[in-house]
C-alpha positions in Angstrom: -8.5 25.2 -15.2 -6.9 26.2 -18.7 -4.2 24.5 -20.4 -1.0 26.7 -21.3 1.1 26.1 -24.3 4.5 27.1 -23.0 6.1 26.9 -26.3 3.7 29.1 -27.7 3.9 31.7 -25.0 7.8 31.9 -25.5 7.4 31.7 -29.2 9.6 28.7 -30.1 9.0 25.4 -31.6 8.8 22.2 -29.7 11.9 20.9 -30.7 13.8 24.0 -29.8 17.1 24.0 -28.2 17.6 25.5 -24.7 19.7 28.3 -26.1 16.9 29.2 -28.7 14.3 28.9 -25.5 16.6 30.9 -23.5 17.2 33.8 -26.3 13.5 33.8 -26.8 12.6 34.3 -23.1 15.1 37.1 -22.5 13.8 38.9 -25.7 10.2 38.5 -24.1 11.4 39.6 -20.7 13.0 43.0 -21.9 9.7 43.7 -24.0 7.3 43.2 -21.3 9.2 44.0 -18.2 6.9 46.0 -15.9 9.4 48.7 -15.3 10.0 49.6 -19.0 7.0 48.1 -21.0 4.2 50.5 -22.3 2.2 47.5 -22.9 -1.4 47.6 -21.0 -1.1 43.8 -20.2 2.8 43.8 -19.5 3.0 42.6 -16.1 0.5 39.8 -16.7 2.7 38.6 -20.2 5.9 39.0 -18.0 4.7 36.4 -15.4 3.1 34.2 -18.0 6.6 34.3 -19.8 8.5 33.7 -16.8 6.4 30.8 -15.9 6.7 29.3 -19.2 10.3 29.6 -18.8 10.8 28.1 -15.5 9.2 24.8 -17.0 11.2 24.9 -20.4 14.7 25.7 -19.1 14.6 22.8 -16.9 15.1 19.4 -18.9 13.2 17.7 -16.5 10.3 19.7 -16.1 10.2 20.2 -19.8 10.4 16.4 -20.6 7.7 15.8 -18.3 5.3 18.6 -19.8 5.9 17.3 -23.3 4.7 13.8 -22.6 1.3 15.3 -21.9 1.4 15.5 -25.7 1.1 18.4 -28.4 -2.6 18.0 -28.9 -3.7 20.7 -26.3 -4.2 24.2 -27.3 -3.9 27.1 -25.2 -7.0 28.2 -23.0 -8.7 24.5 -23.3 -10.1 22.9 -20.1 -7.4 20.7 -18.6 -7.1 18.2 -15.8 -4.0 16.5 -15.5 -4.0 12.8 -16.5 -4.0 10.5 -13.3 -0.5 9.7 -12.3 0.8 11.8 -15.3 4.0 11.9 -13.8 4.7 8.4 -13.0 8.0 6.9 -13.5 9.7 10.6 -14.3 13.1 11.0 -12.2 13.4 14.5 -11.0 16.5 16.1 -9.5 16.8 19.0 -7.1 14.4 20.3 -4.6 11.6 21.0 -7.0 8.5 23.1 -5.6 5.9 22.2 -2.9 2.6 23.9 -2.8 2.7 27.6 -1.7 6.4 28.0 -2.5 6.3 28.8 -6.4 6.1 32.4 -6.5 2.6 32.8 -7.5 2.5 30.4 -10.6 -0.9 29.2 -12.3 -2.9 26.8 -11.0 -1.7 24.8 -14.1 1.8 25.1 -13.3 0.7 24.1 -9.7 -1.3 21.0 -10.9 1.6 19.6 -12.6 4.7 20.5 -10.7 3.6 21.8 -7.5 4.7 18.5 -5.6 7.4 17.5 -8.0 10.8 16.6 -7.1 11.8 16.5 -3.1 14.4 18.0 -1.0 17.8 17.2 -2.0 21.3 17.1 -0.3 24.5 17.8 -2.3 27.3 17.6 0.1 31.0 18.8 -0.5 33.5 16.1 0.6 36.6 18.2 -0.4 37.4 21.2 -2.4 37.1 19.3 -5.6 34.4 16.8 -4.5 30.8 16.9 -4.8 28.4 14.3 -3.6 25.7 13.8 -6.3 22.1 15.2 -5.9 19.5 12.9 -4.5 16.7 12.1 -7.1 13.0 11.1 -6.7 10.4 9.4 -8.9 6.7 8.4 -8.4 6.1 4.6 -9.0 3.0 2.7 -9.1 2.4 -0.9 -7.6 0.0 -3.2 -6.8 -2.0 -3.3 -3.7 -1.1 -6.7 -3.3 2.7 -6.1 -3.2 2.0 -4.0 -0.1 0.7 -7.3 1.8 3.3 -9.7 0.4 6.3 -7.7 -0.6 7.5 -8.0 -4.0 10.7 -7.6 -6.1 10.0 -5.5 -9.3 11.9 -4.3 -12.4 11.0 -0.7 -13.0 12.0 1.6 -15.8 12.2 5.1 -15.0 12.7 8.2 -17.5 15.4 10.2 -17.0 15.6 13.7 -18.8 19.1 14.3 -20.7 20.2 17.3 -23.1 22.6 16.4 -26.1 25.2 18.7 -27.1 22.9 20.5 -29.6 20.8 21.6 -26.6 17.8 19.1 -27.6 15.8 17.5 -24.7 15.2 13.7 -24.6 14.9 10.9 -22.0 17.0 7.8 -21.6 15.7 4.7 -19.8 17.0 4.0 -16.1 15.9 0.2 -15.2 16.6 -1.0 -11.8 15.4 -4.0 -9.5 13.3 -2.6 -6.5 12.5 -4.5 -3.5 8.9 -3.7 -2.4 9.1 -4.1 1.3 5.9 -5.5 2.9 3.4 -3.4 4.9 4.5 -0.3 2.9 1.9 2.6 2.4 0.9 5.0 0.0 3.1 8.0 0.1 5.9 6.3 1.6 9.3 6.2 0.1 11.8 3.5 -1.1 15.4 4.7 -0.6 18.0 3.2 -3.2 21.5 4.3 -2.0 23.8 5.4 -4.8 21.3 5.6 -7.5 20.7 9.2 -7.8 22.9 11.6 -9.6 26.9 11.0 -10.1 29.2 12.8 -7.9 32.1 14.9 -8.9 35.8 14.3 -8.4 35.3 10.6 -7.5 32.6 11.6 -4.8 29.6 9.3 -4.3 26.5 9.4 -6.1 23.6 10.8 -4.6 20.3 8.6 -3.5 17.2 7.7 -5.3 13.9 8.0 -3.4 10.8 6.1 -5.1 7.4 7.6 -3.8 4.8 4.6 -3.7 1.4 5.0 -5.0 -0.8 2.3 -5.5 -2.6 1.3 -8.7 -6.3 1.7 -9.0 -7.6 -1.5 -7.9 -11.2 -2.9 -9.2 -12.2 -3.7 -5.8 -10.5 -2.0 -2.8 -9.7 1.8 -2.0 -7.2 2.8 0.2 -6.9 5.4 3.0 -3.5 5.5 5.2 -3.1 1.7 6.3 -6.9 1.1 6.2 -8.8 -0.7 3.2 -12.4 -0.2 2.0 -14.4 -2.9 0.0 -17.7 -1.8 -1.2 -19.8 -5.3 -0.8 -22.9 -5.8 -2.8 -25.7 -7.6 -0.7 -29.0 -8.7 -1.7 -31.9 -7.0 0.3 -32.8 -10.5 2.2 -29.2 -10.7 2.9 -29.0 -7.3 4.7 -32.6 -7.6 6.4 -32.3 -11.2 7.6 -28.5 -11.6 8.0 -26.0 -13.9 6.1 -22.7 -15.5 6.2 -20.8 -14.4 3.1 -17.4 -15.0 1.3 -15.9 -11.9 0.7 -12.7 -11.3 -1.1 -9.8 -9.6 0.6 -6.0 -8.7 -0.7 -4.8 -12.0 1.4 -7.8 -14.3 0.2 -11.2 -14.8 0.7 -12.7 -15.1 4.3 -16.3 -15.7 5.5 -18.3 -12.4 6.9 -21.2 -12.8 9.0 -23.7 -9.9 8.1 -26.0 -9.0 11.1 -29.9 -9.1 10.9 -31.2 -5.6 10.1 -28.2 -4.3 8.8 -28.4 -1.1 7.2 -27.4 0.4 3.8 -24.0 1.8 3.8 -23.0 0.0 7.2 -19.1 -0.6 7.9 -18.2 -3.9 9.3 -14.8 -4.2 10.5 -12.1 -6.9 9.7 -9.7 -6.1 12.1 -5.9 -6.4 11.1 -6.8 -7.1 7.3 -5.6 -3.6 6.2 -2.2 -2.8 5.1 0.2 -4.8 7.4 2.4 -2.1 8.4 4.0 -1.4 11.7 0.7 -0.8 13.1 -1.5 -2.8 10.8 -4.6 -1.2 9.2 -8.2 -2.8 9.3 -10.3 -3.8 6.1 -13.8 -2.1 6.1 -16.7 -3.9 4.5 -19.3 -1.4 3.2 -22.6 -2.7 2.5 -24.5 -1.7 -0.5 -28.1 -3.2 -1.3 -28.1 -4.5 -4.9 -31.9 -4.9 -6.0 -32.8 -7.9 -8.3 -34.0 -6.8 -11.9 -37.4 -6.9 -12.8 -36.4 -8.8 -16.0 -39.2 -11.5 -15.9 -42.7 -11.9 -15.3 -42.1 -13.7 -12.0 -39.9 -11.1 -10.8 -42.2 -8.4 -11.9 -45.0 -10.1 -9.9 -42.7 -10.6 -6.9 -42.3 -6.5 -6.9 -45.9 -5.7 -7.1 -46.9 -8.3 -4.6 -44.2 -6.8 -2.3 -45.6 -3.3 -3.1 -49.1 -4.3 -2.3 -48.2 -6.3 1.2 -45.7 -4.0 2.6 -46.7 -0.8 4.3 -43.3 1.0 3.2 -42.9 4.5 2.5 -39.1 5.3 1.8 -39.9 8.9 2.0 -41.9 9.1 5.2 -38.8 10.9 6.9 -39.6 14.1 4.3 -43.2 14.1 5.5 -44.6 13.3 2.3 
């Protein structure tokens, strides 16, 4: 996927005001409108300019796009950094996959799931409830097991009087409920956009994702652990101490187990309403032949055991 420099496409500097961006886009739209332009690539340029303007005209999308950095060049191979949009507070409905009007893969990769549906209810002729906001936050897997209270710092895009976009910090204390799963949302009433005419503020919804863990990976309410085992442990069986997010437990490895075999620890996954399980996946770890004794052991094993790991291939 190719990176798109939206500022270059519109023809403005990165510190351009919103009015400058609007004027530049309107000029391009007139120049490349397919019904008017004689340029061979008019339709392509018109769509490209429209996509760039869709991002740059919106202070929230623009601020998020800016934090990717200015070192990328148009056409470079690009993949969004993991969790690149964490901590950005968005308002409005945003986009969902398939609804963004034929925008590029680059746009979809950044904004295809940005934001969330919002409510903005009029309470009287002069009052309007504030918009709901959304933000993605990262928590530790252990927080889902025990619950926690965290101080989070979100970045809220804002525009000054001159039309320049910046971000302000929104700090808040958040209670992480025990048993929360990846992708679930925490609702913070009244922490969204301000209402007008003394109407109540909107709500803030925090979409929870787990930080990458050195041991575990999560799928729904289930947790997976790749456990290294010695060849004799998997062949002869053993009782091993293994880590879990709730503390170490003893796990019995049955004799004649197999590489990649899954052992289930019932109820030791995410403690959601329906508790998940912890699956331990056995991975054989070979001792290194880093000494004369170890090398001799491998030579004797090769000599004594009639073992062909490729027999099933017919060779």
